[in-house]
C-alpha positions as CSV (number, residue, x, y, z in Angstrom):
1,X,7.9,3.8,14.9
2,X,4.7,5.7,14.5
3,X,1.6,6.0,12.5
4,X,2.7,9.5,11.6
5,X,5.8,8.2,9.8
6,X,3.8,5.9,7.5
7,X,1.3,8.7,6.8
8,X,4.2,11.0,5.9
9,X,5.7,8.2,3.7
10,X,2.5,7.9,1.7
11,X,2.2,11.7,1.3
12,X,5.8,11.9,0.2
13,X,5.3,9.1,-2.4
14,X,2.2,10.9,-3.6
15,X,4.3,14.1,-4.0
16,X,6.9,12.0,-6.1
17,X,9.7,13.4,-3.9
18,X,11.9,10.3,-4.5
19,X,15.0,11.6,-2.7
20,X,12.8,12.3,0.4
21,X,11.1,8.8,0.0
22,X,14.6,7.2,0.3
23,X,15.0,8.7,3.8
24,X,12.2,6.5,5.2
25,X,14.0,3.2,4.4
26,X,17.0,1.5,5.9
27,X,19.6,0.8,3.2
28,X,18.9,-2.9,3.5
29,X,15.1,-2.7,3.6
30,X,13.1,-5.4,2.0
31,X,9.6,-5.5,0.4
32,X,7.6,-8.6,-0.2
33,X,4.5,-8.7,-2.5
34,X,3.1,-12.2,-1.7
35,X,0.2,-12.0,-4.3
36,X,2.6,-11.6,-7.3
37,X,5.5,-13.5,-5.7
38,X,7.9,-10.5,-5.9
39,X,10.7,-9.6,-3.5
40,X,12.6,-6.3,-3.7
41,X,15.8,-6.0,-1.7
42,X,17.3,-2.6,-0.8
43,X,16.1,1.0,-0.4
44,X,17.0,1.9,-4.0
45,X,14.9,-1.0,-5.4
46,X,11.9,-0.1,-3.3
47,X,12.0,3.5,-4.4
48,X,12.6,2.5,-8.0
49,X,9.5,0.4,-8.2
50,X,7.4,3.4,-7.2
51,X,9.4,5.9,-9.2
52,X,9.1,3.9,-12.4
53,X,5.4,3.0,-12.1
54,X,3.5,4.5,-15.1
55,X,2.4,8.1,-14.2
56,X,-1.2,9.3,-13.7
57,X,-1.9,7.8,-10.2
58,X,-3.0,9.3,-7.0
59,X,-3.0,7.9,-3.5
60,X,-5.8,8.2,-0.9
61,X,-4.9,7.1,2.7
62,X,-7.9,5.1,4.1
63,X,-6.5,4.0,7.4
64,X,-3.2,3.7,9.3
65,X,-2.9,1.8,12.6
66,X,-0.3,0.4,15.0
67,X,-0.6,-3.4,15.7
68,X,0.0,-5.0,19.0
69,X,3.3,-6.4,17.8
70,X,4.6,-2.9,16.9
71,X,4.1,-3.1,13.2
72,X,2.2,-0.3,11.4
73,X,-0.5,-1.3,8.9
74,X,-1.9,1.0,6.3
75,X,-4.7,0.7,3.8
76,X,-4.6,3.0,0.7
77,X,-6.6,3.4,-2.4
78,X,-4.7,4.2,-5.7
79,X,-6.6,5.6,-8.7
80,X,-5.1,5.7,-12.1
81,X,-7.3,6.6,-15.1
82,X,-10.2,4.0,-15.0
83,X,-8.4,1.6,-12.7
84,X,-8.7,1.5,-8.9
85,X,-6.3,-0.5,-6.7
86,X,-6.1,-1.1,-2.9
87,X,-3.0,-1.9,-0.9
88,X,-2.7,-3.2,2.6
89,X,0.9,-2.7,3.9
90,X,2.6,-4.0,7.0
91,X,5.7,-1.9,8.0
92,X,8.4,-3.0,10.4
93,X,10.8,-0.3,11.7
94,X,14.3,-0.6,13.1
95,X,16.0,2.4,14.6
96,X,13.4,4.7,13.1
97,X,13.7,3.4,9.5
98,X,11.5,1.0,7.6
99,X,13.3,-2.4,7.5
100,X,10.5,-4.6,6.1
101,X,7.3,-4.2,4.2
102,X,4.8,-6.9,3.4
103,X,2.3,-5.5,0.9
104,X,-0.9,-6.9,-0.6
105,X,-2.3,-5.3,-3.7
106,X,-5.8,-5.9,-5.2
107,X,-7.6,-4.4,-8.2
108,X,-11.1,-3.2,-7.8
109,X,-13.2,-5.5,-10.0
110,X,-16.7,-6.8,-10.6
111,X,-17.7,-9.6,-8.3
112,X,-18.4,-13.1,-9.7
113,X,-22.0,-13.2,-11.1
114,X,-23.1,-15.8,-8.4
115,X,-22.3,-13.4,-5.6
116,X,-25.5,-11.3,-5.5
117,X,-28.3,-10.4,-3.1
118,X,-30.6,-13.1,-4.5
119,X,-28.1,-15.8,-3.5
120,X,-26.4,-14.3,-0.4
121,X,-28.5,-12.7,2.3
122,X,-27.2,-9.3,3.3
123,X,-25.0,-8.9,0.2
124,X,-24.5,-5.5,-1.4
125,X,-21.9,-3.6,-3.4
126,X,-19.7,-0.9,-1.8
127,X,-18.7,0.9,-4.9
128,X,-18.4,4.6,-4.3
129,X,-18.1,4.0,-0.5
130,X,-14.4,3.1,-0.4
């Protein structure tokens, strides 16, 4: 499938158009979150995890690309109140629908104190640039 489909998915999630979001997924789609060890089976579960997330968030698409193996990878930034999250998602399509998502979420946080310009040549903070 195309980069355009994943871009449209993120925009539809941002719009909270949950019935329209369902149309992107096969009925038996699966989502894996390796960082937290979670697995969600089925289109309805994948939509529910987004629909039931506490309100007040916004999504900014940072990049979407097609990989050599045909998967689509996206990188998004999600802001909610004072929190900032990043997600890198790998989408596999079958017959035009999302069949599998492997997604890595991270929370923007302060670096460890030892990681600084005095210790690491070339080190700097990117805050405000992402």
